[in-house]
N, C-alpha and C positions, 0 to 999 in steps of 0.2 A: 578636766574636760567638762565643759558646760553641759548640764543636764536640765532640760526644759520639761515642765509639767503643764499640761493644758488645764486652765481653770474653767471648769464646765459651767460655773455660774455665769461667767462673762462671755465665753466663747460658745459658738454654735447655738445661740439663744433663738435662732430661727427654727429650731427643731425641738420636739419634746425632750425633756431632760434625759430620760433613759436611752434615747437614741444618740445622745452626745458622746457616749462612751465609744460607740462604733465609729462615729465621725472622727474622734480624736485618734483612735488606733489607725484608721485608714489614712490619716494625715501624717503618720509616722511617730506620733507621741508614744512614749513608753510608760508614762505616768500621768496621773490626773490629780487635781485637787478641786474642792468646791466648798461653798460656805457650810451647808448643813446636810446631813444624811437623814434626818429624823422623819421626814415625810414618807420614807420608803421602807419597805421591809428589808431587813438585813440580808436575807437570802437572795432577794432580787438584785441588790447592789453587788453582792459577792459574785453572783452569776455573771453579771455584766463585766466585772473586772476580770474574772477568770476567762471568759469566752474571748475577750479581746487582748489577753496577755498584758493587762495594765496593772500598775501598782498605784494604790491610793496613798498619797504622801502627806495629806493634810486635810482636816476639816476643823470646824470651830466647835467650841462648847455651845450649847443652846444660849440664845442671846435675846430672850424676851419675844415680844410681838413684833417681828420684823416688818410685817405688812403695815403695821400701824406707825412705823417710824422708829421703833426702838432699835438700838444698835449695841446691845449688850446690857447686862444688869450687874456686872461685877463690882461697880462702885455705888450700888444702891443699898443703903443700910436696911431698908424695909423689905428687902427681897433675898436675904441670905439663905433662907430655907429653900427657896426656888432655885437659887444658884447651886446649892449643894445637891439637890435632886438632879439638876442638869449635869453635874459632874458624873454622877452614876450612870446616867443615860449615855453620855459621851464615852465612858469606859466600855459600856456594853457594845456599842457600835465599833469603836476603835479596835477592841480585841477581836471581834468577829471579822473585821475587814483588814486586819493586819496593819493598822495605822500606827506609826511609831511616835507621832507627835500631834498634839492638838493645840489650837490657838484659842486664847481667851480674849474676847473683845471687852474692853473696860466699860464702854457705854457712855452715854451722854449724862453729865452730872445733873441730877434733878435740881430745879431752882430752889427748892426748900432745904437743900442739903449744903452745908458749907464745905469748902475744899478740904479741910482737915478731916472731917468725918468721912468724906468720900474716899480720901486716900487711905484712912485707917481701915475702912471696909474693904477696899480693893486689896490691900496688903494681906488682911486676914483671909479673904477668900482665896487669894493666890496660894497662901501657905496650905490651906485645906486641899485645894485642887492638886497642888504639886505632890503632896504626900500620898493622896489617893492614887494619882496616876503612876507615881514611882513604883507602887506595889505591883503594877502590871507592866512595868518596863516602858512606860510612855512618858515622853517629855512634854512639859507645858511651855507654850510660847506666849508672849504678849507682843502686841503690834501697835506702835504709834501711828495715828491716822491724822491727816490734815484737817484743820478746822474750817477750811474754806468749803470743802465738800460736806462735812458733817459738823456744823457749828455746835460748840459746847462739848465735843468729844473730850473725855477726861484725859486720855493719854495721847499726847501730840508731839513728843520730841524724844530723840534718842537718849539724851542724858537723863531726862525724867524717867524713862523706862528703866535705864540701868540703875538709877538710884533706888527705884522701887524694888527691883530685883534684889539689890543689896540689902534693903530693909527687911525683906522677907526672911533672909538668912537661909534660903533654900538653895541647894545645888542642883535642883531639877527645874529651874525656870530660865528660859533663854529668850533671845530677841528674834522676832520676825521682822526683818528689815524690808519695808516696801519702798522701792526706789522712787516711785511716783510720789507717794505721800511725803517722803522726806525731802525730795526736791522742792516741793511746794512750801514746806515748813522751814527748812534749814539750808538747803544746798550742801556744799562740802561733801558730796557723795563719796568720792574716792578716799579722802582722808578719814571720814567717819568709818567706812568699811575697813580700811587698813587698821585703824586703832582698835576696832571692836570685833574683829572677825572671830576670835574664840568664843564670843558670846552669841554670835549669829548662827542659827541653825536652819533658817529658811529665809529665802529672798523672793520677793515678788516684783514684777515689772510692769510698767506702762510708760508711755512718753508723755511729755507735758509741753504745751497745753493740750487739753482734749482727752487725755487718758486713752489714747489710741496706741497702736502697735509701735515698736521701736522704729525709728527712722522718720516719724511723722512730726517730730517736735525738736526741742532744744537739747535733749539729753544725749550725750555721746556714748551710745551703747557699744560701739566698736571698742572704745577705750575700756569701758567697764567690764565687758566680757573678757578681754585680755587680762585685765587686772585681776579678776577673780581666778582665772586660770593660773596666773603667775603666783598668786598668794596661796594656791592650793585649796581653794574652797571646794569641798566635796559634796555639798548639799544640793538640793533641788532649787530651781528658779521657776516659780509659778508665773505663767503668762496670764496675768489678771488685768487684761485691757479690753476696751470696747473696740471691736473691729470697725475701722472707719468706713469700709465699703464691702462688708461681708467677710466672714471668717476665712473661707477658702481663698478668696481673692487676695487677702492680706497676708497670707502665710509666707509669701516670698521674702519677708524680712529676715527669716531664719538663714536662708542661704546667703543673702546679702551681707549678713553679719558673721558668717562662718560658724553658725551654731545649729544644733538640731535637737 
């Protein structure tokens, strides 16, 4: 059975962040995800989750200066200490909020770093994070992201991600598969999901072009939802899209696609 989580970073952005929990619950969501919890006190977030009967299913490791355009630091050789400190901060929040998995954004490769050095740094950082998270029962995810939206992003393909996971030698690193990003980079959505489902622990969605809600573009979400059910995917699907005409007005896609 398809399980949808509201991405609070993308949805309900017309209201203050802490009010988005109420809006998601009122719309029938049972779970939420968002980019980062670190700007808020743990107790405040925990209260919003508890009051609304919501599960927090995912957040990211700290990813550098987001407002300045950074999109992760895990492939930056000169920021390993900062990355490791971020792992500890993520563990503090994830444990307090009951989060079972966190995502690591690889980041944009610095121009002064060659690809091999960036990969070695990324692999080493992933090993460190996976070991630290395992001690608290938390999975580590990595997410390929399209390089049209984020030029220079280091991790941009499914096979690249799986090869890096293999190189780490860790059994606590899995794939976060974003349908929108991988449609832009690779296509072959159904076959890729079928071939790699045991390694996929979280899925996110948006349609293409536009990164709006399902039904607004070229992706056959009717087919993909049925496929995921047929394959027995038991994880969450994060609704990480930009509402085309307002969040509430756009939520009719769930009923139209037979999901909730």
